[in-house]
VOGU-3710 file (C-alpha; in Angstrom, 3 decimals, decimal comma):
1> mnssdyqttv> -29,708/6,409/-12,821  -29,633/5,938/-16,559  -26,859/4,521/-18,572  -25,386/7,721/-19,479  -25,546/9,024/-16,405  -23,688/6,027/-14,861  -20,887/6,043/-18,087  -20,121/10,012/-17,257  -20,342/9,289/-13,360  -17,667/6,573/-13,830
11> laallhdlda> -15,675/8,350/-16,238  -15,309/11,196/-14,183  -14,740/9,351/-10,968  -11,458/7,771/-12,945  -9,869/11,311/-14,093  -11,123/13,469/-10,766  -7,847/14,127/-10,296  -7,131/15,391/-13,708  -8,335/18,671/-12,635  -5,664/18,933/-10,113
21> lfglkqsdlm> -3,093/17,982/-12,467  -3,876/19,643/-15,879  -6,275/22,190/-15,014  -9,101/19,898/-16,729  -12,551/21,056/-15,287  -15,065/18,541/-14,215  -17,315/19,979/-16,459  -15,555/19,252/-19,552  -15,747/15,280/-18,304  -19,026/15,674/-17,168
31> gsaaesstle> -20,902/18,046/-18,964  -22,307/21,338/-17,531  -25,548/19,206/-16,920  -24,724/16,524/-14,782  -27,706/15,107/-12,499  -27,252/15,772/-8,721  -27,690/12,497/-8,161  -23,921/11,596/-10,229  -22,447/14,652/-8,645  -23,352/13,342/-4,790
41> ilktaralat> -22,107/9,598/-5,902  -18,773/11,289/-7,400  -18,384/13,017/-3,976  -19,019/9,945/-1,874  -16,163/7,900/-4,178  -13,622/9,927/-3,735  -14,291/10,774/0,080  -14,161/6,476/0,538  -11,473/5,938/-1,918  -8,835/8,459/-0,288
51> spgeqgdala> -8,005/7,973/3,405  -9,296/10,463/5,962  -6,218/12,545/6,550  -5,661/12,574/2,877  -9,011/14,197/1,494  -9,009/17,556/0,232  -5,528/17,406/-0,209  -3,985/19,061/-3,290  -1,786/16,332/-5,091  1,460/15,856/-4,455
61> dvpldsifaf> 4,354/17,489/-5,884  7,190/14,734/-5,047  7,992/12,006/-6,420  6,204/8,780/-5,749  7,413/6,688/-2,963  7,695/2,840/-3,553  5,143/1,339/-0,660  8,023/-1,117/-0,018  9,841/1,142/1,931  7,023/1,641/4,706
71> larsdfskes> 6,410/-2,030/5,058  7,417/-3,941/8,458  7,849/-7,163/10,767  7,420/-7,137/14,028  8,934/-10,488/14,397  12,510/-11,156/15,688  14,718/-13,758/14,829  18,349/-15,371/15,929  19,769/-13,589/12,960  18,415/-10,307/13,388
81> peprgpvtpl> 17,058/-9,056/17,010  15,582/-5,931/15,951  12,227/-5,394/14,053  12,336/-5,378/10,312  11,103/-2,410/8,526  10,223/0,052/7,553  13,357/1,825/5,623  13,934/5,305/4,368  11,681/5,833/0,966  12,957/5,896/-2,377
91> hfpftplaat> 10,980/6,743/-5,040  10,233/6,271/-8,789  11,715/8,560/-11,574  8,891/10,034/-13,798  8,754/8,239/-16,793  5,826/6,413/-18,620  5,984/2,752/-18,674  7,536/0,835/-21,477  7,556/-2,306/-23,803  9,955/-5,272/-22,414
101> ttnsfdfifp> 11,634/-5,040/-25,563  12,870/-1,598/-24,586  16,994/-1,397/-24,329  16,888/-1,051/-19,950  13,960/-1,819/-17,467  15,633/0,399/-15,197  13,009/3,004/-14,938  11,046/0,580/-11,992  13,621/0,718/-9,676  13,174/3,286/-7,064
111> asapvsnrta> 16,094/5,543/-5,876  17,072/8,007/-3,617  18,518/10,531/-6,289  16,571/14,059/-6,998  14,253/13,690/-9,608  13,157/17,203/-11,279  11,444/16,454/-14,986  7,821/16,463/-13,318  6,952/19,626/-15,559  8,379/18,237/-18,695
121> ylkqfrtafd> 6,664/14,583/-17,836  3,157/15,996/-16,814  3,264/18,065/-20,691  4,177/14,650/-22,123  1,082/12,950/-20,168  -1,370/15,735/-21,110  -0,383/15,214/-24,545  -1,067/11,913/-24,411  -4,361/12,244/-22,569  -5,473/14,859/-25,213
131> avwlstqdaa> -4,666/12,142/-28,017  -6,572/9,152/-26,321  -9,450/11,956/-25,484  -9,991/12,960/-28,850  -9,557/9,746/-30,368  -12,191/7,910/-28,375  -14,568/11,105/-28,185  -17,469/8,745/-30,255  -16,309/5,259/-29,036  -18,434/3,277/-26,742
141> fdvrlmhlta> -18,102/3,733/-23,096  -15,967/0,805/-22,857  -13,491/1,651/-24,974  -12,910/4,868/-23,724  -13,059/3,215/-20,412  -10,418/0,781/-20,452  -8,331/2,814/-23,020  -8,060/6,112/-20,065  -7,569/3,208/-17,652  -4,581/1,963/-19,417
151> llhrfgwclp> -2,990/5,300/-19,917  -3,273/6,621/-16,127  -1,498/3,108/-15,463  1,074/3,858/-18,295  1,854/7,819/-16,902  0,159/7,725/-13,343  2,082/4,484/-12,165  4,694/7,118/-11,006  3,255/10,336/-10,284  1,564/10,404/-6,457
161> shssdvslyd> -1,898/11,436/-5,610  -2,974/13,133/-2,327  0,125/11,536/-0,382  3,630/10,617/-1,834  3,465/6,751/-1,584  -0,084/6,286/-3,470  -0,090/6,429/-7,162  -2,264/8,504/-9,201  -3,392/5,515/-11,140  -3,887/3,201/-7,908
171> qarltaavaa> -6,164/5,677/-6,433  -7,808/7,116/-9,780  -8,810/2,995/-9,805  -10,139/2,108/-7,083  -11,831/5,699/-6,960  -13,891/4,673/-10,497  -14,528/1,155/-9,280  -16,203/2,454/-5,845  -18,375/5,152/-8,367  -19,263/2,194/-10,164
181> clarldgqtv> -20,638/0,254/-7,096  -22,417/3,358/-5,552  -24,288/4,561/-9,365  -25,370/0,787/-9,704  -27,637/1,410/-6,159  -28,757/4,408/-6,783  -32,124/4,391/-6,312  -32,427/1,207/-4,645  -32,171/0,927/-0,340  -28,886/1,108/0,690
191> raaplllavg> -27,476/-1,234/2,886  -25,360/0,330/5,798  -22,476/-1,535/3,896  -22,427/-0,776/0,043  -20,113/-2,388/-0,861  -19,101/-6,166/-1,487  -15,316/-6,997/-1,839  -15,151/-10,875/-3,670  -12,127/-12,923/-3,778  -11,288/-15,839/-6,184
201> dlsgiqkyif> -8,584/-18,264/-5,913  -7,691/-20,904/-8,252  -6,766/-24,121/-6,113  -4,860/-27,595/-7,865  -2,683/-24,824/-10,211  0,742/-26,706/-9,853  -0,235/-30,508/-9,311  -2,248/-29,461/-12,797  0,334/-27,596/-14,980  2,911/-30,371/-14,103
211> diaavgagga> 1,000/-33,768/-14,558  2,096/-34,270/-18,019  3,804/-36,935/-19,979  7,195/-36,698/-21,546  6,027/-37,701/-25,041  8,512/-35,912/-27,138  10,578/-32,899/-24,976  9,352/-30,276/-28,011  5,456/-31,954/-26,843  6,157/-31,648/-23,402
221> arrlrarsfs> 7,189/-28,249/-24,071  4,341/-26,643/-25,712  1,765/-28,460/-23,420  3,427/-27,361/-20,206  3,781/-23,814/-21,361  -0,015/-23,856/-22,370  -1,065/-25,245/-19,582  0,356/-22,494/-17,509  -0,897/-20,134/-19,718  -4,781/-21,457/-19,975
231> lgllsdvash> -4,981/-21,516/-16,535  -4,086/-17,756/-16,857  -6,743/-17,450/-18,981  -9,191/-19,362/-16,822  -8,293/-16,784/-13,695  -9,350/-13,765/-15,982  -12,488/-15,077/-17,748  -13,675/-15,874/-13,987  -12,905/-12,318/-13,108  -14,761/-11,066/-15,908
241> alahafdvpl> -18,117/-12,932/-16,043  -18,000/-12,364/-12,113  -17,755/-8,422/-12,697  -20,824/-8,857/-15,395  -22,981/-10,751/-12,963  -22,916/-7,511/-11,058  -23,599/-5,418/-14,211  -20,049/-3,320/-13,398  -17,381/-2,541/-15,551  -13,742/-4,598/-15,601
251> vnilmssggr> -11,941/-1,552/-13,414  -13,571/-3,475/-10,712  -11,020/-5,993/-10,902  -9,035/-4,592/-8,481  -6,538/-7,377/-8,113  -5,560/-10,111/-10,530  -2,202/-12,372/-10,294  -1,109/-15,740/-9,693  -4,941/-17,279/-10,025  -6,128/-15,234/-7,354
261> ffvllpnykd> -8,409/-11,865/-8,446  -10,213/-9,213/-5,720  -13,423/-7,770/-7,680  -15,355/-5,048/-5,634  -19,014/-5,190/-6,587  -22,419/-3,275/-5,287  -23,763/-4,909/-2,401  -26,945/-5,384/-3,785  -30,206/-7,230/-1,623  -29,676/-9,904/-3,819
271> aearltkfqt> -25,603/-10,589/-4,100  -25,418/-13,898/-1,999  -28,166/-15,152/-4,516  -25,598/-14,519/-7,562  -22,417/-15,143/-6,179  -24,107/-18,805/-5,243  -25,556/-18,517/-8,843  -22,190/-17,498/-10,049  -20,163/-20,107/-7,883  -22,403/-22,926/-8,671
281> rvdealftry> -21,865/-22,369/-12,895  -18,098/-21,839/-12,512  -18,006/-25,732/-10,177  -19,988/-27,307/-12,762  -17,755/-26,246/-15,820  -14,735/-27,082/-13,330  -15,888/-30,593/-12,236  -16,630/-31,725/-16,051  -13,917/-30,053/-18,215  -10,863/-30,746/-15,476
291> naeiglnlaa> -12,178/-33,845/-13,314  -12,190/-31,965/-10,646  -9,020/-31,182/-9,879  -8,802/-27,418/-10,765  -11,050/-25,459/-8,403  -12,204/-21,977/-8,399  -12,888/-20,798/-4,414  -14,837/-17,595/-3,879  -15,387/-15,940/-0,852  -16,850/-12,469/-0,370
301> eelmgaqlsa> -17,921/-10,022/2,600  -19,474/-6,543/2,781  -17,528/-3,792/3,160  -18,178/-0,468/4,542  -16,844/2,534/2,988  -14,834/3,387/5,590  -12,836/0,135/5,632  -11,163/1,145/2,434  -9,055/3,384/4,530  -5,879/2,740/6,928
311> sragikgfga> -6,487/1,528/10,233  -6,344/4,109/12,744  -6,948/4,233/16,525  -9,720/2,019/17,828  -10,699/1,620/14,167  -9,518/-1,542/11,676  -9,064/-0,610/7,884  -8,407/-2,281/5,083  -5,478/-4,645/5,928  -7,247/-5,706/8,415
321> flghlnrkla> -10,896/-6,537/6,419  -8,343/-8,665/4,078  -6,972/-10,930/6,567  -10,186/-11,599/7,707  -11,603/-11,850/3,858  -8,567/-14,222/3,255  -9,711/-16,581/6,327  -13,213/-16,989/4,953  -11,465/-17,914/1,452  -9,438/-20,409/3,355
331> vakmqrssli> -12,392/-22,436/4,839  -13,879/-21,913/1,447  -11,051/-23,848/0,057  -11,989/-26,960/2,661  -15,313/-26,789/0,843  -14,363/-26,800/-2,801  -17,303/-27,775/-5,037  -19,490/-28,657/-2,055  -22,478/-27,025/-3,903  -22,430/-28,912/-6,835
341> lqnesgwdtt> -21,591/-31,970/-4,440  -24,579/-31,936/-2,088  -28,540/-31,809/-2,366  -31,283/-31,318/-0,342  -30,746/-34,985/1,408  -26,994/-34,291/2,309  -24,286/-35,988/-0,398  -24,771/-36,908/-3,620  -22,984/-39,735/-3,687  -23,523/-40,112/-7,851
351> rfvipqnfeg> -21,377/-36,821/-8,131  -18,104/-38,941/-6,349  -17,091/-40,978/-9,763  -16,984/-39,226/-13,016  -17,958/-41,318/-15,637  -15,195/-41,226/-18,656  -16,526/-43,146/-21,982  -13,420/-43,929/-24,086  -15,260/-45,350/-27,067  -12,617/-47,384/-28,031
361> fpvcvscgkf> -9,859/-44,809/-27,904  -7,261/-45,191/-25,743  -6,556/-42,722/-23,049  -4,415/-39,706/-23,861  -1,343/-40,286/-23,330  -0,088/-37,372/-22,376  -1,932/-36,519/-19,248  -3,452/-39,937/-19,031  -6,974/-38,758/-18,180  -9,250/-38,307/-21,156
371> rgdqadglck> -9,663/-39,845/-24,466  -7,104/-39,890/-26,485  -8,675/-39,405/-30,210  -7,162/-36,358/-31,516  -3,851/-36,331/-33,501  -0,630/-38,060/-31,273  -2,775/-39,634/-29,404  -4,088/-36,651/-27,384  -7,538/-36,042/-25,893  -9,391/-32,628/-27,215
381> ecaaqsrlgs> -7,923/-30,603/-24,162  -4,450/-31,604/-24,495  -4,455/-31,114/-28,269  -5,819/-27,306/-27,824  -3,006/-26,642/-25,266  -0,493/-28,274/-27,878  -1,838/-25,844/-30,002  -1,879/-22,855/-27,785  1,733/-23,570/-26,932  2,399/-23,146/-30,755
391> kltqarfvaf> 1,144/-19,989/-30,920  2,877/-18,537/-27,181  6,075/-17,773/-28,470  4,901/-14,892/-30,951  1,436/-13,894/-28,437  0,794/-10,186/-29,127  -2,658/-9,813/-28,040  -5,526/-12,088/-25,645  -8,846/-11,389/-27,342  -12,068/-12,137/-25,299
401> ykgtaparsd> -15,056/-12,484/-26,524  -18,969/-13,449/-25,239  -20,849/-15,966/-27,778  -20,625/-19,687/-28,274  -16,854/-20,415/-29,141  -15,538/-21,199/-32,536  -13,991/-24,564/-33,317  -10,593/-23,699/-32,606  -10,835/-20,944/-30,064  -7,785/-21,120/-27,663
411> fdflgeyyak> -9,864/-21,165/-24,151  -13,274/-21,521/-23,429  -15,686/-21,451/-20,259  -19,104/-21,490/-19,542  -20,856/-22,051/-22,680  -20,582/-18,084/-23,220  -17,173/-16,628/-22,958  -14,045/-17,374/-25,138  -10,524/-16,209/-26,000  -7,845/-16,060/-28,751
421> vlrpddalds> -4,208/-15,519/-28,229  -3,502/-13,669/-31,837  0,100/-12,975/-33,156  0,761/-9,488/-34,241  -0,770/-10,191/-38,005  -3,847/-12,027/-36,593  -6,918/-10,377/-37,427  -8,778/-9,610/-33,924  -12,194/-9,045/-34,866  -12,222/-12,441/-37,157
431> sgapylvvql> -14,486/-14,278/-34,456  -16,746/-11,195/-33,618  -16,040/-8,138/-31,918  -14,076/-8,670/-28,734  -15,253/-7,376/-25,236  -11,287/-6,913/-24,306  -8,153/-6,941/-25,932  -4,833/-6,889/-23,810  -1,557/-5,909/-25,612  1,096/-8,016/-24,083
441> ndpditaltd> 4,442/-5,891/-22,526  4,275/-3,013/-24,646  2,246/-0,369/-22,855  1,505/1,841/-25,863  -1,905/0,734/-27,482  -3,056/3,656/-29,386  -2,788/1,181/-32,246  -5,938/-0,500/-30,486  -8,778/2,690/-30,351  -10,972/0,168/-31,978
451> ypatfrylan> -11,534/-2,019/-29,049  -11,778/-2,010/-25,489  -8,381/-2,317/-24,607  -5,566/-2,333/-22,203  -2,324/-4,062/-21,698  -0,510/-6,617/-19,561  3,207/-7,428/-18,588  3,878/-10,846/-19,135  6,667/-13,133/-18,109  6,391/-15,770/-21,278
461> hvpntvdgtp> 10,127/-16,086/-22,740  10,965/-19,339/-24,520  14,277/-19,817/-25,846  14,339/-20,130/-29,950  16,585/-21,291/-32,547  17,892/-19,434/-34,873  14,844/-19,965/-37,444  12,650/-18,910/-34,490  11,593/-22,580/-33,382  11,112/-23,039/-30,011
471> rsfdeiagra> 14,106/-24,941/-28,352  13,078/-28,643/-26,888  13,779/-29,241/-23,263  16,986/-31,735/-24,744  18,120/-28,572/-26,586  17,726/-26,145/-23,266  20,175/-28,318/-21,876  22,510/-29,042/-24,255  23,385/-25,282/-24,359  25,488/-25,865/-21,160
481> etrvsddelq> 27,481/-28,247/-23,536  30,916/-26,461/-25,182  32,551/-27,952/-27,709  36,135/-29,139/-27,183  36,796/-30,774/-30,790  34,778/-31,709/-33,523  33,474/-35,091/-32,192  33,623/-34,423/-28,092  31,483/-31,693/-26,053  32,626/-30,849/-22,269
491> grkllgylkg> 30,034/-29,866/-19,633  26,888/-31,979/-18,354  23,851/-32,062/-20,282  21,338/-31,016/-17,894  18,237/-28,747/-16,942  18,391/-26,066/-13,996  15,086/-25,444/-12,509  14,885/-22,288/-10,511  11,944/-21,702/-8,235  11,351/-18,909/-5,676
501> dgdrlgtlfa> 9,176/-16,744/-4,129  8,826/-13,758/-1,423  8,850/-14,685/1,985  5,992/-14,205/4,515  4,392/-11,535/1,146  1,191/-13,173/2,413  0,982/-11,922/6,105  2,996/-8,575/4,502  0,081/-7,940/2,406  -2,549/-7,842/4,810
511> eglrrpgdge> -0,682/-7,152/7,949  2,709/-5,166/7,026  1,407/-1,779/6,256  -0,445/-1,682/9,722  1,011/-0,181/12,662  -0,332/-1,155/16,154  -1,009/1,565/18,251  -0,940/5,149/17,450  1,694/4,620/14,759  0,891/5,631/10,850
521> srdsaahila> -0,673/2,671/9,395  -0,824/2,300/5,419  -2,944/-0,404/5,030  -5,893/1,304/2,705  -7,143/-0,270/0,005  -5,219/2,399/-2,332  -2,193/1,569/-0,543  -2,720/-2,458/-1,182  -3,127/-2,300/-5,095  -0,224/-0,288/-4,873
531> fsreldllfs> 1,636/-3,361/-3,093  0,322/-5,956/-5,800  0,404/-3,916/-8,831  4,112/-2,932/-8,069  5,297/-7,020/-7,036  3,899/-7,906/-10,209  5,556/-5,276/-12,217  8,919/-7,383/-11,280  7,908/-10,511/-11,699  6,041/-10,249/-14,775
541> gwlehtltkk> 7,574/-7,049/-16,729  11,260/-6,969/-15,352  11,250/-10,838/-15,405  10,505/-11,040/-19,247  13,061/-7,962/-19,903  15,977/-9,990/-18,125  15,224/-13,161/-19,741  15,016/-11,661/-23,323  18,170/-9,629/-22,551  20,749/-11,841/-20,501
551> frdtytvfsg> 19,100/-15,368/-19,827  17,833/-16,128/-23,809  18,245/-19,730/-22,999  15,554/-19,854/-19,950  12,178/-20,924/-20,275  9,333/-19,346/-18,316  6,983/-21,937/-16,467  5,369/-19,220/-14,960  6,103/-16,391/-13,179  3,806/-13,119/-11,686
561> gddlfvlgpw> 2,455/-12,248/-8,303  5,450/-12,873/-5,857  6,566/-16,148/-7,246  8,056/-17,890/-10,318  9,729/-21,084/-11,963  11,762/-20,940/-14,824  14,074/-23,953/-16,506  17,176/-23,368/-18,179  20,756/-24,836/-19,063  21,690/-25,936/-15,781
571> nralnlaqev> 25,416/-23,459/-15,352  23,009/-20,230/-15,562  20,794/-21,383/-13,154  22,929/-19,896/-10,639  23,258/-16,706/-12,000  19,859/-16,264/-12,734  18,952/-16,980/-9,378  21,311/-13,822/-8,002  20,459/-11,827/-10,495  16,335/-12,316/-9,605
581> ntqfrrftch> 17,680/-11,807/-5,555  19,794/-8,594/-6,299  16,750/-6,707/-8,146  14,500/-8,181/-5,796  16,115/-6,335/-2,968  16,764/-3,420/-5,296  12,626/-2,852/-6,122  11,930/-3,436/-2,720  14,193/-0,521/-0,820  16,553/-3,403/0,674
591> npavtfsagi> 14,052/-3,346/3,141  15,079/-6,556/5,277  11,150/-6,993/6,152  10,961/-8,323/2,317  12,944/-11,113/1,535  13,032/-13,599/-1,075  13,826/-17,553/-1,000  14,786/-19,727/-4,050  15,775/-23,594/-4,748  17,853/-25,055/-7,591
601> lftkprypis> 17,520/-28,208/-9,072  19,259/-30,127/-11,582  17,740/-32,831/-13,748  18,274/-34,389/-16,899  16,455/-33,274/-19,685  13,822/-36,345/-19,957  13,422/-36,238/-16,684  9,523/-35,907/-15,755  8,277/-32,833/-15,298  5,697/-33,163/-12,608
611> raardadiel> 8,965/-34,973/-10,676  10,844/-31,871/-11,369  8,196/-29,739/-9,937  7,883/-31,478/-7,148  11,839/-31,894/-6,488  12,004/-27,843/-6,999  9,600/-27,603/-4,428  11,570/-29,521/-1,994  14,831/-27,642/-2,565  12,337/-24,123/-2,067
621> ekskhagrdr> 11,270/-25,294/1,099  15,042/-26,115/2,500  15,859/-22,506/2,126  12,413/-21,697/3,812  12,796/-24,027/6,958  16,409/-22,945/6,795  15,523/-19,587/7,995  14,603/-17,994/4,353  16,278/-15,527/2,659  18,494/-18,337/1,356
631> ltilgetllw> 19,126/-20,177/-1,815  19,363/-24,048/-1,992  21,151/-25,824/-4,721  22,315/-29,308/-5,023  20,626/-30,046/-1,375  23,302/-27,238/0,328  21,775/-23,912/1,824  23,333/-21,027/1,529  22,770/-17,393/2,868  22,493/-14,718/-0,494
641> edapritrei> 25,433/-12,723/0,668  28,004/-15,955/0,240  26,236/-16,564/-3,533  28,976/-14,182/-5,240  31,872/-15,634/-3,381  30,633/-18,939/-4,330  30,289/-18,201/-7,660  33,549/-16,347/-7,812  35,475/-19,773/-6,615  33,629/-21,675/-9,127
651> nrlgkfgdda> 34,734/-19,878/-11,937  38,154/-19,312/-10,262  38,603/-23,480/-10,142  36,599/-24,076/-13,194  39,542/-21,819/-15,132  42,161/-24,744/-14,406  42,307/-27,757/-16,592  42,692/-31,500/-15,256  46,952/-31,011/-15,496  46,876/-28,699/-13,030
661> lrssflyrli> 43,454/-29,426/-11,204  43,297/-33,293/-11,421  39,622/-34,357/-11,007  40,381/-36,998/-8,425  41,609/-34,202/-6,017  38,318/-32,401/-6,131  36,433/-35,267/-5,065  38,931/-35,255/-2,267  37,983/-31,782/-1,273  34,406/-32,749/-1,586
671> eysemyqrak> 34,971/-35,476/1,302  36,970/-33,163/3,102  33,573/-30,925/2,941  31,611/-33,295/4,542  34,533/-34,194/7,380  34,028/-30,126/8,090  30,505/-30,307/8,647  30,688/-33,405/10,854  33,555/-31,756/12,572  31,698/-28,839/13,024
681> dvktadaary> 28,635/-30,945/14,877  30,823/-33,114/16,681  33,683/-30,423/18,196  36,213/-33,700/18,989  39,491/-33,929/18,607  39,362/-37,003/16,184  36,978/-35,287/14,148  38,928/-32,592/13,575  41,708/-34,856/12,646  41,015/-33,782/9,267
691> kshfaytiar> 42,708/-30,993/9,100  46,217/-32,664/9,040  44,887/-35,153/6,090  43,737/-32,040/4,100  47,083/-30,057/4,574  48,843/-33,286/3,287  46,486/-33,506/0,564  47,026/-29,790/-0,547  50,857/-30,435/-0,489  50,924/-33,739/-2,174
701> nlrdaplalr> 48,862/-32,670/-5,162  49,471/-29,148/-5,899  53,050/-29,244/-5,488  53,413/-28,114/-9,044  50,319/-26,501/-9,549  49,935/-23,073/-10,698  51,124/-20,209/-8,015  47,463/-18,790/-8,232  46,016/-22,199/-7,269  48,553/-22,984/-4,625
711> dwayalfdel> 47,659/-19,423/-3,086  43,879/-20,471/-3,024  44,451/-23,307/-1,394  46,554/-22,154/1,366  44,322/-19,254/1,794  41,405/-21,741/2,370  43,604/-23,623/4,863  45,239/-20,425/6,846  41,219/-19,774/6,979  40,172/-23,119/8,354
721> fekkasptme> 42,982/-23,527/10,963  42,347/-19,813/12,290  38,463/-20,602/12,367  37,682/-17,874/10,204  34,259/-17,444/9,045  35,213/-19,664/5,442  31,861/-19,710/2,841  34,250/-21,415/0,913  35,271/-24,185/3,425  31,432/-24,189/4,028
731> hlglistivl> 30,424/-24,948/1,022  33,548/-26,521/-0,801  31,689/-29,707/-1,691  29,044/-27,418/-4,050  32,085/-25,534/-5,472  33,818/-28,650/-6,287  30,759/-30,805/-6,792  30,060/-27,811/-9,961  33,550/-27,600/-11,156  32,981/-31,205/-11,912
741> ftrrtrrke> 29,858/-30,706/-13,715  31,931/-28,105/-16,247  34,504/-30,925/-16,918  32,467/-33,912/-17,597  32,668/-35,205/-21,694  31,113/-36,980/-24,056  31,114/-37,791/-27,691  28,880/-36,022/-29,891  25,719/-38,126/-31,286
//
């Protein structure tokens, strides 16, 4: 197939449903002289990308249902003896994706309210389509393809395709990727499995991100931000390079987030050799650049066309295929870098030690691994990351290029790829013609029609001072203090780290849409694409919007896929955790199969970030081990439904000054909380004797206290003696400790 026919095939596959949506004729997209092979490939791609029961169906004219309503878990637990999920579907409003700076991001949340503006929305979509179609009429193929794909993403994300639970965008993108593979195989002897799905996964991410020394809080903050971002660039460029190695467009990158990507490839006769060559090149580059700390694990599996569909009686679908592929990936992780650590004779022991020539220079003061021959005692990599970290607060675009990297590119890889982070006024073509421009956090890319462009939501918020300078960790911690006099501050100067992720989402990703027996499964490739895309919309788009609007003092370490790690003033962490969980539950249709766990850690601002990351992970794991769907703070694990009451109690007691509620009394409450926990475990008369002491302490200390405080104490005491379930008593030590934190005073420096 010649180049022109190939391009026509891919574009027609991408836009194949617009004839039904807009009345756009196929000849308008393909021309009247389309080759028969082109039409046959298009027909096959449409059939493979669409589940059998939906082929030939007209486009659904109802709102799009959220895929999360259909997830289910078959496990049983003490807390929930019933199977979890699915739930009554909720649907998305007809509205285009918007910038994270918009006043409200509520449009991403599914609801039960009727949606009736479809006709007006389609008119808006058609107007935007006509504008892009016209403006890219004389553009190169990759420019037109990327702009049309981005337009479908922006407007088609909330429109159903042939079923009410698969979006027009996900269906179109999958069809185009299949067509791109089949067209590359045109004229060749096609194997029984014409497709190949490859998955790449970066390992060593978290250890690498946090393994920096706190050399000046501001410097550490910049490098931390840049390390996280640069690994995202590494994942992006690796997926681009793999697509290029198989000569398919970037729309074939079906999913990419959190350091993992999936690329649909044509199953060439030499596919295995191409994959081995790619893996070897990547292994060599990472081995040298990162001292083998970072690895890209790659696995691939031949894919029959029927396996793109959902599972059905006696036939395994895409969900089962994905589970098998992930198991192959797990094996690849255990064999990381094996291609370059072995030769024909076995292990190449000369590769086991990586020599470093410091040539009289000291070791880098940040990473402690490479020669510190740059300014401030940094190595080349850390110095570049420091520069990148300074730019990220104003980042508007990421431009990707092929060729030799200029001296100060923001990222380069494999000797032929590099990327630049650009501010709004930076020139996109100052370093050559980019093969891709990604606009951050704004889906309107109409100003980029000269370039192959798309958009991406990215949680990248960093707190700034009034003059726009990023705050250091020390300054962020100081935002928890309030001035009580000219020379005195109240409240503890601490950072609050929040780490959280979705529970069992890896299992739900592969199995949650599959139904045993004759149940209706929804584990097709299009459904699973929707799962990944919708989840990233929350953790990237919504989170960026929320931090910018409501939690402006919060610093994003990373967020995307199904997890997040952020830090801010310690006294805002609990509220942020509750906000994330509340909106996560809302976004996932309150499906009991889909839950979220989190951990909060408080530290001093100069506490090493590597230790803070490890300790925050320990807090998160406590939530997981306690049954998931929980929050752990100050080592204490609580149910999410108890968190609002805990917050109210903290705020209620925090209103009383030391004259009404003495700190010594709060310390006594912490002791009684510990006695309460011991009595629950021991259940003896001696263990329960603390109740009388508790009553005496309340009577003695609160005799002259305000009525509201006495009422609070007596109500708590009544719950204790009546053996009522009491979240306040259960977490009295936590409540009292946080109130004490708010009272701490110090002299202003």
